[in-house]
C-alpha positions in Angstrom: -134.9 95.0 -16.6 -135.6 92.2 -14.3 -137.2 88.8 -15.3 -140.1 87.9 -13.4 -139.7 84.1 -12.5 -142.9 82.3 -12.2 -144.2 80.9 -8.8 -144.2 77.4 -9.8 -140.5 77.5 -10.9 -139.6 78.9 -7.2 -141.5 76.1 -5.4 -139.6 73.3 -7.5 -136.1 75.0 -6.9 -136.8 75.2 -3.0 -138.0 71.4 -2.9 -134.9 70.3 -5.0 -132.8 72.2 -2.4 -134.4 70.3 0.6 -134.0 67.0 -1.1 -130.4 67.6 -1.8 -130.0 69.0 1.7 -131.6 65.7 3.3 -129.6 63.1 1.0 -126.4 65.0 2.0 -127.3 64.5 5.6 -128.3 60.8 5.3 -124.9 60.1 3.6 -123.0 62.1 6.3 -124.6 60.0 9.0 -124.1 56.7 7.3 -120.4 57.8 6.7 -120.3 58.8 10.3 -121.7 55.6 11.3 -119.3 53.3 9.4 -116.5 55.2 10.6 -117.5 55.1 14.3 -118.1 51.1 13.6 -114.4 50.8 12.0 -113.0 52.6 15.0 -114.5 50.7 17.6 -113.4 47.5 16.3 -109.7 48.8 17.2 -110.7 49.6 20.8 -111.1 47.7 23.7 -114.3 46.0 24.5 -114.7 48.2 27.6 -114.4 51.6 25.8 -116.8 50.5 22.7 -119.5 49.5 25.2 -119.3 52.8 26.8 -119.5 54.6 23.8 -122.2 52.7 22.5 -124.4 53.1 25.7 -123.5 57.1 25.6 -124.6 56.7 21.8 -128.1 55.0 22.7 -128.6 57.7 25.7 -127.9 60.5 23.4 -131.1 62.5 22.3 -131.9 62.6 18.6 -131.6 58.9 17.9 -134.6 57.1 17.4 -135.2 53.5 18.8 -134.5 51.8 15.6 -131.1 53.3 15.4 -130.3 52.2 18.9 -131.3 48.6 18.0 -129.1 48.5 15.2 -126.1 49.9 17.1 -126.9 47.5 20.2 -126.8 44.8 17.6 -123.5 45.8 16.2 -122.1 46.0 19.6 -123.1 42.2 20.1 -121.4 41.4 17.1 -118.2 43.3 17.7 -117.8 42.0 21.3 -118.5 38.4 20.3 -116.1 38.3 17.7 -113.1 39.3 19.6 -113.9 38.8 23.1 -115.4 36.2 25.4 -117.9 37.1 28.2 -120.1 35.6 30.7 -123.2 37.6 29.6 -126.3 35.6 30.1 -128.5 38.2 28.1 -126.3 37.3 25.0 -128.2 36.2 22.2 -126.6 33.2 20.3 -128.6 34.5 17.0 -126.1 37.5 16.6 -123.1 35.0 16.9 -120.8 35.0 13.9 -118.3 32.2 13.9 -115.1 33.0 11.8 -114.2 29.6 9.7 -110.7 28.5 10.6 -108.3 28.7 7.8 -106.9 25.4 6.9 -103.5 25.0 6.8 -102.1 23.5 3.5 -99.3 21.2 3.7 -96.2 23.1 2.1 -95.4 21.8 -1.2 -91.9 21.0 -2.5 -91.1 23.2 -5.2 -89.0 21.9 -8.3 -87.0 23.6 -11.1 -88.9 23.1 -14.3 -85.9 21.8 -15.8 -85.0 18.8 -13.2 -86.4 15.6 -12.3 -88.5 15.6 -9.2 -86.8 13.7 -6.1 -87.4 14.2 -2.6 -84.1 15.3 -0.9 -82.3 12.4 0.4 -82.2 11.9 4.3 -79.1 12.4 6.1 -77.7 9.4 8.1 -77.1 10.2 11.9 -73.7 8.9 13.1 -74.7 9.2 16.5 -77.3 6.4 16.3 -74.3 3.9 14.7 -72.0 4.7 17.8 -75.0 4.1 20.1 -75.8 0.7 18.8 -72.2 0.1 18.6 -71.6 1.0 22.5 -74.6 -1.1 23.3 -73.1 -4.2 21.5 -69.7 -3.7 23.2 -71.3 -3.8 26.4 -73.6 -6.6 25.9 -70.4 -8.5 24.8 -68.5 -7.6 28.0 -71.3 -8.4 30.3 -71.6 -11.8 28.5 -68.1 -12.6 28.6 -68.1 -11.7 32.5 -70.6 -14.0 33.2 -68.9 -16.9 31.1 -65.8 -16.2 32.9 -67.5 -16.5 36.5 -69.1 -19.9 35.1 -65.4 -20.9 34.0 -64.0 -20.3 37.2 -66.4 -22.2 39.1 -66.2 -25.1 36.8 -62.5 -25.3 37.6 -63.2 -26.5 41.2 -66.5 -28.5 40.6 -68.5 -27.1 43.8 -71.4 -28.8 42.5 -69.8 -32.2 42.7 -68.5 -31.0 46.2 -71.8 -30.0 47.7 -73.3 -33.6 46.7 -70.2 -35.4 48.2 -70.5 -33.2 51.7 -74.3 -33.8 51.8 -73.9 -37.4 51.2 -70.9 -37.9 53.8 -71.7 -35.5 56.4 -74.5 -35.8 59.0 -76.2 -33.3 61.2 -74.4 -30.1 59.9 -76.7 -28.7 57.3 -75.9 -24.9 58.4 -72.1 -25.5 58.5 -72.5 -27.0 55.2 -74.4 -24.3 53.4 -72.1 -21.7 54.7 -69.2 -23.2 53.5 -70.6 -23.8 50.2 -71.9 -20.3 49.9 -68.9 -18.6 51.0 -66.6 -20.8 48.5 -68.8 -20.4 45.7 -68.7 -16.3 46.3 -64.8 -16.6 46.7 -64.0 -18.8 43.7 -65.9 -17.0 41.1 -63.4 -14.8 40.5 -59.6 -15.2 40.6 -58.6 -11.6 41.6 -59.4 -10.8 45.5 -58.3 -7.8 47.7 -57.4 -10.3 50.7 -57.3 -13.9 51.4 -60.5 -16.0 52.6 -60.2 -17.4 56.1 -62.8 -20.2 57.2 -62.8 -21.3 60.8 -64.5 -24.6 61.6 -65.3 -24.5 65.7 -67.3 -27.2 67.6 -66.9 -30.1 69.9 -64.6 -33.1 69.1 -66.5 -35.9 66.7 -69.0 -33.6 65.0 -67.4 -33.9 61.6 -64.7 -30.8 61.3 -62.0 -32.7 60.7 -64.0 -35.1 58.3 -65.2 -32.1 56.3 -61.5 -30.8 56.0 -60.3 -34.2 54.4 -63.2 -33.9 52.0 -62.3 -30.6 51.0 -58.5 -31.5 50.4 -59.4 -34.5 48.4 -61.9 -32.8 46.4 -59.7 -29.8 45.3 -56.7 -32.0 44.8 -58.7 -33.8 42.4 -60.7 -30.9 40.5 -57.7 -28.9 40.2 -55.5 -31.8 39.0 -52.3 -30.0 41.0 -50.9 -30.2 44.5 -52.3 -26.3 45.3 -53.6 -27.7 48.7 -51.9 -28.0 51.8 -53.3 -30.0 54.9 -51.4 -29.6 57.9 -51.9 -31.2 61.3 -50.4 -29.1 63.9 -50.3 -31.9 67.0 -48.6 -34.7 64.4 -46.4 -32.5 62.2 -45.1 -29.9 64.9 -45.5 -31.7 68.3 -42.4 -30.3 70.0 -42.8 -26.4 71.2 -38.9 -26.3 70.6 -39.6 -26.9 67.0 -41.9 -24.1 66.5 -39.5 -21.9 64.6 -38.4 -24.7 62.4 -42.4 -25.4 61.5 -42.9 -21.7 61.0 -40.2 -21.4 58.5 -41.4 -24.8 56.8 -44.8 -23.8 56.5 -44.1 -20.3 55.5 -42.0 -21.7 52.4 -44.8 -24.3 51.5 -47.3 -21.3 51.5 -44.9 -19.1 49.4 -44.3 -22.3 47.1 -48.0 -23.3 46.4 -49.3 -19.6 45.8 -46.7 -18.8 43.4 -47.4 -22.2 41.5 -51.2 -21.5 41.6 -50.8 -18.0 40.6 -48.9 -19.5 37.3 -52.0 -21.6 36.9 -54.6 -19.0 37.7 -55.8 -21.1 40.3 -56.2 -20.5 44.2 -54.2 -22.4 46.8 -56.0 -23.7 49.5 -54.3 -24.4 53.1 -56.2 -26.5 55.6 -54.8 -26.4 59.2 -56.2 -29.2 61.8 -55.7 -29.1 65.6 -55.4 -25.1 65.6 -55.8 -25.3 69.5 -52.2 -26.9 69.7 -50.8 -23.9 67.5 -48.6 -21.8 69.3 -49.2 -18.0 69.5 -46.1 -17.2 67.2 -47.5 -19.6 64.6 -50.5 -17.7 64.5 -48.9 -14.5 64.6 -47.2 -15.8 61.4 -50.7 -16.7 59.7 -51.9 -13.5 60.9 -49.3 -11.6 58.7 -50.7 -13.1 55.3 -53.7 -10.9 56.1 -52.1 -7.7 56.8 -50.5 -7.4 53.1 -51.2 -4.9 50.4 -53.7 -5.6 48.0 -51.7 -6.0 45.1 -50.1 -9.1 46.6 -50.4 -12.6 45.1 -51.0 -13.8 48.5 -54.5 -12.5 48.4 -55.6 -15.4 46.2 -55.7 -18.1 48.7 -58.1 -19.9 50.9 -57.1 -20.7 54.6 -59.1 -22.9 56.8 -58.6 -23.3 60.6 -60.2 -26.4 62.3 -60.1 -26.2 66.1 -62.4 -27.3 69.1 -61.6 -23.9 70.7 -64.4 -22.8 73.0 -66.3 -25.9 72.5 -68.2 -25.8 75.7 -69.6 -22.5 74.5 -71.2 -24.6 71.4 -72.6 -27.4 73.7 -74.1 -25.1 76.1 -75.7 -22.9 73.6 -77.2 -25.9 71.7 -78.6 -27.6 75.0 -80.1 -24.0 76.0 -81.7 -23.7 72.6 -83.0 -27.0 71.7 -86.6 -25.8 71.1 -85.3 -22.6 69.2 -82.9 -24.7 67.0 -86.2 -27.1 66.1 -88.3 -24.3 65.2 -85.9 -21.9 63.3 -82.5 -23.2 62.5 -80.9 -20.8 60.3 -81.6 -17.7 63.0 -80.1 -19.4 65.8 -76.8 -20.5 64.6 -75.8 -17.2 63.1 -76.2 -16.0 66.8 -74.0 -18.8 68.0 -71.4 -17.6 65.3 -71.4 -14.1 66.7 -70.6 -15.5 70.2 -68.0 -17.5 68.9 -66.4 -14.6 67.0 -66.2 -12.4 70.2 -64.6 -15.1 72.3 -62.0 -16.0 69.4 -60.9 -12.9 68.6 -60.0 -12.5 72.4 -57.9 -15.8 71.8 -56.3 -14.1 68.7 -56.8 -11.2 66.6 -56.4 -13.7 63.6 -60.2 -14.4 64.0 -61.0 -10.7 63.2 -60.6 -12.0 59.3 -62.4 -15.0 59.6 -66.0 -16.6 58.4 -67.0 -18.4 61.4 -68.7 -21.6 60.8 -70.0 -23.3 63.9 -70.5 -27.3 64.1 -73.1 -28.3 66.7 -73.9 -31.5 68.6 -74.8 -34.6 66.8 -77.8 -36.3 67.8 -78.3 -40.0 68.3 -79.9 -40.8 64.8 -76.8 -39.2 63.3 -74.5 -41.2 65.1 -76.5 -44.4 64.1 -75.6 -43.4 60.2 -72.1 -43.1 61.2 -72.3 -46.7 62.3 -74.0 -47.7 59.0 -71.4 -46.2 57.0 -68.3 -47.5 59.0 -69.7 -51.2 59.2 -70.2 -50.8 55.5 -66.7 -49.5 55.0 -65.3 -52.1 57.2 -67.1 -55.1 55.4 -69.8 -55.8 58.2 -73.4 -56.2 57.6 -75.3 -53.2 58.9 -78.0 -54.9 61.0 -80.2 -52.4 62.5 -80.6 -54.4 66.1 -76.9 -54.5 66.4 -76.4 -50.9 65.3 -78.9 -49.7 67.9 -77.2 -51.8 70.5 -73.8 -50.3 69.8 -75.1 -46.8 69.6 -77.0 -47.0 72.8 -73.3 -47.9 74.4 -72.5 -44.3 73.9 -72.8 -41.2 76.1 -75.4 -38.8 75.6 -77.0 -35.3 76.9 -80.7 -36.0 77.3 -82.6 -32.8 76.9 -86.6 -33.5 76.8 -87.0 -36.1 73.5 -83.7 -35.4 72.1 -80.3 -37.0 72.8 -77.1 -35.4 71.8 -73.9 -37.5 71.7 -71.4 -36.3 74.1 -68.3 -37.1 71.6 -70.1 -37.0 68.4 -69.0 -39.8 65.9 -65.5 -40.1 67.5 -66.1 -43.4 69.3 -67.8 -45.1 66.2 -64.5 -46.1 64.5 -63.0 -47.7 67.8 -66.3 -49.5 68.5 -66.5 -51.1 65.0 -62.8 -52.1 65.1 -63.7 -54.0 68.3 -66.0 -56.2 66.6 
């Protein structure tokens, strides 16, 4: 027996089935949509855009749904990737806040007192500071030692004396003081120092040699200075071998004595143009010794008039240049003298050439004043001018250079 269902009930059941079917379809669409959104976040931007474009073009999707998908596409793209799209709407951008990095906290046990960990001391810094202090002290001691060595010889006093008593030889005196200062600043040297005073007679070479000998004897307070006149102490050629043995013995004795006192021996040889070749060979041997030899701590000064004509010619030809630039002309003269002196003997290969130039008439007048005051005469200017005019001069333009320098001054004053 079948029961008959009313038509109203059938319509209700049909409507309920349709509603449940629509809700399930909507739920499925929403799930699918969320799934695709999550899936596209993990893909590259290009593939995500491709899918979104396909999805917007697919049939069956309304314009509202396509706008939602397009908005989601902009949000996804701007959150992970940077693009140069001009159509990008800034209202859809969402900025993520940066997480603040909190400072790490030090966790202490509950049952202990809270102390920060002790900083470990760096031993490297201590060693570095100690090394810097040692280097500074060494440099300071080295500078003090240089000053102590120079104080032994009182080169400042020597410079003042030479400037006061020597006329017309500014370049020669400056060169001599500079070379002596550089050499005497230390006690240990690789080779001896050789100075060569060259120039015409009467220009002050022997006078400077006497001043040097007198000063160093007084400054060092010892007899470490040998002043040897070849033409007076070894006049005969037959006595050359005996003179060589005598001089060699004195050099060895003075060098050994100066080495004990930590000083430098000084040997001044005048009238070297009269010295035999064998004597020059003997002196040349002291410059060929090894570096550890005690003979390296010595100063040799050779005074001669060798190539005096070369000096006279050079000065007379370069009078205008000498007046304009004195310090550039005279080094050229020293180079010219070196070449000719090396031809004379190889000893001058080791020498520092110091040229002495001609003296002008004003310098000769000063020599007369000093000599007359020393002899007790009143230095009358008119009388001195008359005496100076009696000497011979080279005339070049407005300048007058004495032929014999100040050498005739002593003889002239003695005749008064």
